[in-house]
C-alpha positions as CSV (number, residue, x, y, z in Angstrom):
1,M,60.6,70.1,112.7
2,R,64.7,70.7,113.3
3,L,63.3,73.8,114.6
4,A,61.3,72.9,116.6
5,L,63.2,71.1,118.6
6,E,66.4,73.2,118.7
7,V,63.9,75.6,119.8
8,N,62.5,73.4,122.6
9,P,64.9,69.3,122.5
10,F,62.7,68.3,125.8
11,F,59.3,68.8,124.5
12,N,58.7,68.9,121.5
13,V,60.8,65.7,120.8
14,F,57.6,64.4,120.8
15,D,57.0,65.8,117.6
16,L,59.2,63.0,116.2
17,I,56.5,60.2,117.6
18,P,54.5,60.0,114.2
19,V,57.2,59.6,111.9
20,L,57.4,56.5,114.2
21,Q,53.9,55.9,114.6
22,I,53.7,55.6,110.7
23,L,57.6,55.1,109.1
24,P,58.5,51.2,109.0
25,P,61.4,49.9,111.0
26,S,63.6,49.4,107.6
27,D,63.0,53.3,106.3
28,P,66.3,54.9,107.3
29,R,63.8,58.9,108.9
30,F,62.3,55.8,111.3
31,A,65.9,55.0,112.6
32,A,66.6,58.9,112.6
33,A,63.7,59.3,114.7
34,Y,64.0,57.0,117.4
35,A,67.8,57.8,118.2
36,R,66.2,60.8,119.1
37,V,63.4,59.4,120.9
38,V,65.2,56.8,122.9
39,A,68.2,59.6,124.3
40,Y,65.2,61.1,124.8
41,L,63.9,58.1,127.2
42,E,67.5,57.0,128.6
43,D,68.2,60.8,129.7
44,P,68.0,60.7,133.3
45,E,67.0,64.3,134.2
46,T,63.9,63.4,131.4
47,L,62.9,60.9,134.4
48,A,62.9,63.6,136.8
49,C,60.8,65.5,135.2
50,V,57.7,63.6,136.6
51,G,58.4,65.2,139.4
52,T,60.5,68.3,138.3
53,Q,57.5,68.9,136.1
54,P,54.3,67.2,137.2
55,S,52.0,69.0,134.3
56,L,54.2,68.4,131.7
57,C,55.3,64.8,132.1
58,A,52.9,63.2,134.9
59,N,48.8,63.5,134.6
60,A,48.6,67.4,136.7
61,G,48.6,68.5,134.4
62,M,46.1,68.5,130.3
63,A,47.1,64.8,130.7
64,P,45.4,63.3,133.5
65,S,46.2,60.0,131.8
66,N,50.1,60.3,130.7
67,R,51.9,58.4,133.0
68,S,50.3,55.0,131.4
69,G,49.8,56.6,128.2
70,S,53.7,57.4,127.4
71,L,54.5,54.8,128.9
72,T,53.0,52.2,127.2
73,L,53.7,54.2,123.9
74,F,57.5,54.2,124.5
75,G,56.8,50.6,124.6
76,D,55.0,50.2,121.5
77,V,58.4,52.4,119.8
78,Y,61.1,49.5,121.0
79,T,58.8,47.2,120.0
80,K,58.3,48.6,116.8
81,A,62.5,48.8,116.5
82,G,62.8,45.5,117.4
83,D,63.7,45.7,121.0
84,P,61.2,43.8,123.4
85,A,63.8,43.5,126.2
86,R,62.8,47.4,126.5
87,A,60.2,47.4,125.8
88,A,58.3,44.5,128.2
89,Q,60.6,47.0,130.5
90,W,58.5,50.3,129.5
91,Y,54.8,48.1,130.0
92,S,55.2,47.0,133.2
93,L,56.6,50.3,134.0
94,A,53.0,51.8,133.3
95,N,51.1,48.9,134.0
96,V,52.6,49.4,137.6
97,L,51.7,53.4,137.7
98,S,48.3,53.0,135.9
99,P,44.9,53.0,137.8
100,A,42.6,49.9,137.2
101,T,40.0,53.1,135.7
102,W,42.6,53.7,133.0
103,P,40.9,52.7,129.7
104,F,43.3,51.0,127.9
105,R,44.4,49.6,130.0
106,P,43.3,45.9,128.6
107,A,45.8,47.2,124.9
108,L,48.6,47.7,127.7
109,A,47.9,44.1,128.6
110,A,48.4,42.6,125.3
111,R,51.2,44.0,124.9
112,L,52.8,42.7,128.2
113,A,51.4,39.4,127.1
114,D,53.4,39.2,123.5
115,V,55.9,41.6,123.7
116,D,58.1,39.3,121.8
117,G,55.5,38.6,119.0
118,R,54.5,42.7,119.1
119,A,57.7,42.6,117.5
120,A,57.8,40.0,115.4
121,L,55.5,41.5,113.3
122,Y,57.0,44.3,112.3
123,Q,59.9,42.4,110.9
124,D,58.2,40.6,109.1
125,A,57.8,41.2,105.4
126,D,54.3,41.9,105.8
127,P,53.6,45.9,107.1
128,G,49.4,45.1,107.0
129,N,50.2,43.2,110.2
130,D,52.2,45.9,112.1
131,P,50.1,47.2,115.2
132,P,49.5,50.4,115.7
133,L,51.2,52.0,118.2
134,L,49.0,53.7,120.9
135,G,47.8,57.2,119.7
136,A,48.1,56.0,116.2
137,G,44.6,53.7,116.6
138,A,40.8,55.2,117.4
139,E,42.2,56.1,120.7
140,N,44.3,59.1,119.5
141,C,45.4,61.6,121.6
142,V,42.7,60.4,124.6
143,T,45.0,58.0,125.7
144,C,46.6,60.6,127.5
145,H,44.6,63.2,127.3
146,H,40.8,62.2,128.7
147,G,40.2,62.8,131.9
148,P,40.0,64.3,134.1
149,A,42.0,61.4,136.3
150,P,39.9,60.3,139.7
151,G,41.4,63.3,141.8
152,A,42.4,64.7,139.0
153,Q,42.4,68.9,138.9
154,Q,40.0,69.8,136.1
155,A,42.0,71.5,133.2
156,P,41.4,74.9,133.3
157,R,38.3,77.1,131.1
158,F,39.3,79.7,128.7
159,K,36.7,81.8,127.0
160,D,37.0,81.7,122.7
161,P,36.3,85.1,121.7
162,A,32.5,84.9,121.3
163,G,32.9,84.5,125.3
164,W,31.5,81.1,125.7
165,P,33.6,78.9,127.9
166,R,35.8,76.2,126.1
167,H,38.2,73.7,127.0
168,E,41.6,74.5,127.4
169,S,42.4,71.2,124.8
170,S,39.1,72.3,122.1
171,I,40.8,75.5,121.6
172,R,45.1,73.8,120.5
173,H,42.9,71.4,118.7
174,G,40.6,74.0,117.2
175,R,36.7,73.6,118.3
C-alpha cells in the first residue's frame, strides 16, 4: 500500500478506505489512515479535481454517481473518527449535489438526520453497534459505480479474449 501511495498519492489514497471501514477508531492503523485521507480531503487541489479531472473526481467516468457516493463516504469517515461537525458538512454537500434519483438518498438522509448519534455509536465500547461506512455494506461499490446516471455517457465496452463485449468494470473485477 505504501508503494501505491508513493506512485500516485492523489488517487491511491482511496486504497486506505477499506482500512477505515474495518478498523475501530481506537486502532492506531485507523488513526494513520485517517490522517492520510483527511490530508487528502482538506487539500484545496483535491476539490479542484472535480473540474479538472471529471472522469476521476466527478460523474463523467466509470462512476456516474461518484459525487454522491464519495461525498457521503467522506462524511462517514469523519463520523467514524468522531468529528460530526465535519461529517455534516460533507453530508450536506452530498445532499445538495445528489439527484433525487440516486438510490442511496435514503441512507444519506438518515445520516444527515442523526450525525451525532452515528458518531456516538463509534465512540462507545460496543463495536457491534457501529454502523457500516457507505460502501462497506451490501451496496459496496454501486454507491458510485451504478448507472448510468440520467444523461451520463455510457462507459466504454471492451472485448474479452473470446471476443465477447464486456463492460470495463467487469474486466477490473474479473468477471
